[in-house]
Each structure stands twice: as C-alpha cells, then as structure tokens.
N, C-alpha and C positions, 0 to 999 in steps of 0.2 A: 142275536149274540148268544153264544152258547157257553155253558159253563163246563169245564173238563176236570172232574176231581183227581184225575190221574196225571194231570200235565206237571212238569218238572216244578213250576213255580208254586203251584198251589200245595204239592207234597211238601216242598220246603217250608212253606208258611200259608196256611189256608186263607189268611186275610187278603192274599193276592186275589182270591176268586170272589171277594165281597163286593168289588166295584161291579162286576158283571151281574151278580145276583140282584143288586139294587136297581139296575137298569131293566132287568127281566125277572121279578121275583117269582114266577111260576115256570119252571123248566122241566123238561122230559130228556132223560138221560138213557141213550139205547144201547151203549157199548158194554152192557152186561147183561146176564140172564137171571131173573127177569129185568126187563127195563123198569125205570121208577121215575116218578115224578118228584120235584123238589119245591118246597114251600120256604121262603126265606125272609119275610117280614115279620116283625114282632107281633103285628096284629093277627096276620093270617095262622102263625105258628100256635099262638096262644089259644086262638079259637079252635084250631084243630086238635090241639091237646085236650081241651075241654070237652069237645063233641065226640066222645066215645062211641056214640050211636053210628057215626058216620066214618070216623076215622078209628078204625078198630085195631086192637093188639091181639085179636083172636087167632092170627096165624103167625105170631111172633113179632118182634122189634127189630129183627135183623132185615138184611136186604132180600133173603130168600124166605119163601113160604114154609112154614113148619107147623106141626101139629100143635093145638093149643095145650098148655101144660103149665102148672104151678102158677106162680106170679105173673106170668106173661098173658094170662087170659085177661078177658074183661069181666067186670062184675056181672053176675053174682059169684061166679067161680073164683074170681080172683080175691074176693073178700076175705074168706077164711085164711088163706095162705099169707096176705098181707097181715092180718092180725096177729097171726103165729110169729112172724118175724119182727113186728114193728116193737114189741116190747124191749128188745135188745138194742134199740137205738133211741131210747128216752135219755133226757138230759142227765138222769142219776146214774143210768148205766155208762154213759159216756164218761161221766166224772170219774166213776170207778176205774176207767182205762187210763186215766191221766197219769197216776204215778208209774204204771209199767212204761207207757210211751215216754215219759220223761227219762227213766232208766236206761231205755233203748237208745233214745237220741244221745244221751251224754256218752254212753259207751261207743256208739259209733263214732262220734266226733273225735272222741279221745284216742280211738283207733287210728284214724287217718292223720289226725295231727302228729302222732307219734313218728308215723311213717314218713312223713312230708310229702305225700302224694295222695291223691284220691280220684275216684270217679263219681260223680255226684249220683249217678244212677246205681251202680254197683255197691258203692260203699255207704250210701246213705238213703236215698229215696226208696228204692226197692225193699231194703231189708226193714225199714222202718214201717213201710205200708203192710208188709207181710206179717210183721209182729203184731199189728192191731188186728188184721183178720185172723191170724192163728189163734189169738187170744179168745175171739169171739166163737170160732168154730173147731177149736181143738186139733188144729193141723200140727202134727209132731215136728219139732226142729229139724229132725233128721230127713223130712221130706221136703224142705223148703226149695232145694234146688230142682227137684223134679217138678214141684208145683209150679215154680217160675217159668220152666221151660213149657209146661202144658198150658199155662195161663198165656204166654205169648203165642203159642199155636192157636188157641181158641180165638183170640182177638185177631190175629192175622187171618185165619180162615174165614171168619165172619165178613170180612171186607174184601176178600180177594175176588178177583174175577174168575178164577178157576179154583175152587176150594177142594178139589179131588186130591191134590197131594198131601193133605192134611189128615185125611180119613183115618189112617191108622194110628197116628199119634193122639187123635180125638178120642178114638176107641179106648186106647190105653188109660187116657185121663179118665173116662167114664167108668172104666173098671175100677180104677184107684177110688174115686169117690164112692162108688158102690160098696166096696170091700171096707172103706173107712166107715160109712155108715152102718153096715151089718155088724161091724164090731162093737160099736156103740149100742146097738139094738140088743145084740146078744149079752152084753154087760147089764143092760137095764132089765132084760127077762131073767137074769140069774140074781137080780137084787144085789148085785155089786155096787160098790161106791163108784159113782161117776160125776165128773165135774159139773157144777151148775152153769153150763154154758149154752150157746145157741144150738150147738151141735145135739146135746141130749134133749133140748126143748123140740127140735124138729124131728129126730129120730124116734123119740118116744110119743110124738102126737098122735091123736087119733081123730077120725072125722066119722061121725055117725057110728061111733062105737069100734071102727076098724082102724088099723095102721093106715097111714097115708100111703099111697103107692109108692114103690121104690123110684119109679120114673119121675115122679113129681118132687120127692125128696132130693134126688140127684140134681134135678133142674135147679132147685133152689140153692143148693150148695154151690153149683157152678156159677151161677149169677153172682152170688155174693163173693165167692173167692176171686173171680175174674174181675168183676166190677169193682170190688174193693181194692184190689192190688192196682189195676191199671190206672184207674183214675187219680187215686191218691199219689201214686209215683209220678205220673205225668203233671200233676198240679204242682208238685215241689220244684221238678226240673224246669219247667216253663216259667214259673215264678222267680226263680234266681236268674234264668236266662234274660228275662225282661228287664229286672233289677240292674243287671250288669251292662245292658246297652248303653246306660247313661250313668257314668261315674258319679255325677252329682246325685243321682237319684239313690244309689247304694250308699252313699255318704250320709244322706239324710236318714236313711233307715238305721245305719250304725249309730247315729247320734239321738235317735228317737225311737225306742221300741213301741211306742203307742201306734206308729204307723204300720206295724206288722200285719194286724188284722185288716186295715183298709187295703193293704197291698194284695192279701190274699183275696179279698173280695173283687178287686178290679182284675186281677189275674184270671179269676173263673170267669168274669165277663170277657175279657180281652182274647184269652186263649182257653176256652173251655175243653177239658181233656176228651170229653165226648161231644163231637161235632153236631150229632143229632142222632134220632133213633126213628125206626120205620113204623108206619102202620099200613093198613089195607083199606080201601074204601068199599063200604056196604052198599053203596048206591052211586049212580052218576052224580057228580057234583062240579059246579062251575066256579073257579076262583080267579078273580080279576079277568073275567071275560074268556077263561081257558077251561074247557071242559076235560074233566078226569074221570074216565070211565069207571064204572063199578069193578071191583076186583083188582084195581091197580095197587102197586107199592108205591107209597109216598113217604120220602124222606122229610121229617120235620126237622129243619136245621135249627140248632141252638146257636151256633157261632154267629151266623149272619145277623139274626135279630139282636143279638147282643151289641151289635154295632149299628143298628137301626137309627138314623138321625132324627126319626120322628120321636124317640124315646130317650136317647142319650146325647149330650152334647160332646163335640170333639170326640167322636166315636172312634177314631182311629188312633187316639193317644192313651197310652197307659199312664194312670194319673193316681197317684198316691193320695190325693185330695178330693177325689171325686165324691159328690154327694151320693149317698147310698140309694139306689134303685134296685127294683126286682129284676134280676137277670134270669135268664132261661138255662143257665148251666145245668140245673138239676131237674129240667123240666117243670111241669106244673100240672096239677089236677090228680086224679086217682093214682097215677104212676109216678108221681114225684119221688125222686130218688130218697131211698131210704137212708142212704149214707151220707146225707147232706151235714148231718151233726158231726161226721167225722172228717170233714174237709180240712179245717185248720189243723196242721201236722203237729198236734201235742199241745201241752200246756205252755203258757207264755214263757216260761223260764227255758222250756226246752227249745223253742223257736229262737229265742234270744241266744241260746248256746250255739245254734248253727250260724246265726247271723255274726257272732262273735269270732268266727273263722274267716272273716273277710278276706286277708290275705291270701288265703287259699283259692279263692275264686275270683279275685280282682280282674283277672285278664281272660276269664273263661269265654266270654262271648266272642272273643277275637281269635283266641288260640286253641279252643277246645274243639275237637273234631266230632260234630253232632251227627247222628244217623236218625232219621225221622221215621216214623211209623208210616204205613201207606194204606190202611184199610179205607173203607168208604164211609166210616162212620166215627173214628176215633183217631186222634193225633197227638203225638208227643215227641220229644226228643229223648232218644234213648242212651245217649253217653255223653259225658263230659269229663274227659281226662284231664287232670291238672296235677302240677306240682308246685311247691311253694317252699 
C-alpha cells in the first residue's frame, strides 16, 4: 500500500493518508527528485529526531540536498547559531510582545467587524503572524506585502516537484534579506541608534572575533521569517476550521474561554502546520525490517505520529477535553522549534476578542472557499472568505 502526498484527497486533508501510513509506517516515495523515505510512527520519529548521528540535518531539512548553513547544521556548528537566536524566544521576551499582539488583534478584528466581511487569512491570521515576526526582526511595515509574497514562494518551492519556476523570485527574496541585514550592520558600525531586536543581535554578532558570514545570517532570517509566518498563520486558520466543523464545539468555546488553550494544543496535534521535516542518513539503517541506504533523504512525519493510537486515544477526533500529552508538532531534540512559545496567537484577551466575533465565522466550514497548500512538508488552508 503506497502513500501519495500529491493525491487530491491528501492535499485536501493530510489525515486521509494516515490510514495508509499506519498500515505501512516506512515508505519510499519515488515520484520526486531525489526520492525519499518516510517514517510515520511516534516511536520511530521520536527516535530519529533524537539520533542526529544517523538522521542528520547537515544537508538541510527540506526535500532536496543543500549545503550546510546556519541553524540547519548539526552540532557543534549548530550550537552557537541556536544560542544566538534562542534568547529572543524566552518567556520574558514573549511576554513583552503580548501588548503589541493584543493591540494588533483588536485592530484587525475591529476592522473587519466594521466592514461586515472578512477573509480569515488576509484580514486576521497573516497580518497577526507577520506583526509578531516583524516585531522581532525589524521588517518595515511597508515591506509586508512583498514579504508575504516571498514567504509563500519559499514554502511552495521547498515542497514543489519542480522548484525551477521559483528561482528568480527566490533570488529577489535573498537579495532583499541581504540588503535589510547590511543596512542594520551599517547603522551598527556608524554607532547610530538601532532597535534592541533580533535583527540587531544577529547582524551585529561575531564568531571568533569576526562577523558571521552573510550567507549564514540571511539563512537565519529566512528560516525565522518564513517559518514564523507560515506556521502561525496556518495554526490560526486550521484551528478555526476544526472548531466550526461542529457547531456545538464552537458554542462551547464561546461560553468557556478556558478552552482556548486546550483547543490550540489539540489543533497542533490534529493539524500540525508543518507535516514533517527531512533528514539524511549517515549510514545504512534498518527500520521495521526495511533498509534505508546511507545518503537517503528521510521525511520525519509529525502529523501521522500525532495520531498514533499507541500514544493518543481516539486519535482522529479533535477534542477540547483531551488530556495533554507531548505531540510532535514542534519536533523534538536539538532542533526543537524555537517558535513554539509563539504558537498561542496572542494574550488570552486577544484570543477571546477573535472568538467574540463568532457570527462572522459561524458558517465558514461549509460556505468558505478554502485553498490548500501543496508542498511536501507543509499544509494549511489559505483562504476563508466570509460575510456577516
């Protein structure tokens, strides 16, 4: 039994493929270049994520082989880059973002409430996610539309069967990031005032007395900008979509705001925005009787293990009352997602502000026209037009 990540059913909802993956948890997919293997049980994926000696990130975490760079390396190269960025994601720093997130949330909701119509992606999820990343990395508000376009291009290209149509736009995106970083470095060198943000920290950082290579700095920016935007945006949309599938579920949330955090947690388990990331094998390895040769690309699935019946009960049910267990939506081990603390979209009052617009979204799951992403590693619904 073969799993096809490009089938219409799986593109519409990746959960359609989980039945196949449960029956055959180690698979090889040949219809891309390079072919890749796929691990899909909780036990196997957790083991592979922790065994970085065998399942290495040294040639990237995307479907294609790439030169080792920045945070995508394995330790020890990975360690200083991780430490450089990690301080920006401490609970104290995240708490400092909450007033800004709350203001943006309330402004966005007030805006579409006055218009009487909205698209959950364009009018809420995307601008909220971008506001958080922009606050961290100093992206000018005037560049938001360009950034969104390039962010979409990067995600689509990483998972496309043929990435060549996106090369020119990717080059423009890299040039933009390089210019953005050089501008901040120039201001630092001129001893001008610069914001105390992550851009200043990374642009001004030195390793062994020298500035970090421009290629490494741009790689870090790209990972944070694209990852932070895409994952948070998809989390918000997928969460609302699942809540609306059952009117009683939505009504429970309206009447009890204490369910918001459990709803976010089970949304991450049920519909992780990142379906999985890739490693390459440094040696021949046998998993469940199947040999994976040295030098193979391997997709470590997050979505399928999050519905592994050996770990979770009633795995195919989105449950506001589910006892909390560690899902794999953010990975595990040395490459655990730095942005995990950013996942809940804003302070409790801000989340309640969105929930308070229930009439705007009451029929969204049936009347909204959804467009799904189609990369090999990421999934989310990219439009929810509604009027009320």
